[in-house]
C-alpha positions, 0 to 999 in steps of 0.5 A: 242990570243990562241985558246986552251980556246975555243977547247974542248978535249975528256976528258973535254967532258967526265968530263962534261958528268959524272958530268951532269950524277951525278947531274941527279942522285942527282936531282932524289934522291932529288925528291925521298926523298922529295916525301917520306917525303911529303907522310909521312907528309900527313899521319901525317895530316890524323892521327891528323884529325881522332877523339881520340877514334879511336886511343884508339881501342884494338890492331888488333893483339890480335887475333893472339896470341896463348897462349897454353902451350907448353909441352916437352916430 
């Protein structure tokens, strides 16, 4: 039998390291996206628990609109 199967060369070691790093990055990204999704679902659930009257309030941004006529001389 040949021992070539069990001998690990530098390029093989580098390929396994790079693959592991990419898998670790994919795992971090998946955890991050799942976390954002869970936070959005929690906010949606809190919004569903609020009474209907709280959703019919006037916009708080109405006081920011300044309706003054603009005159150009």
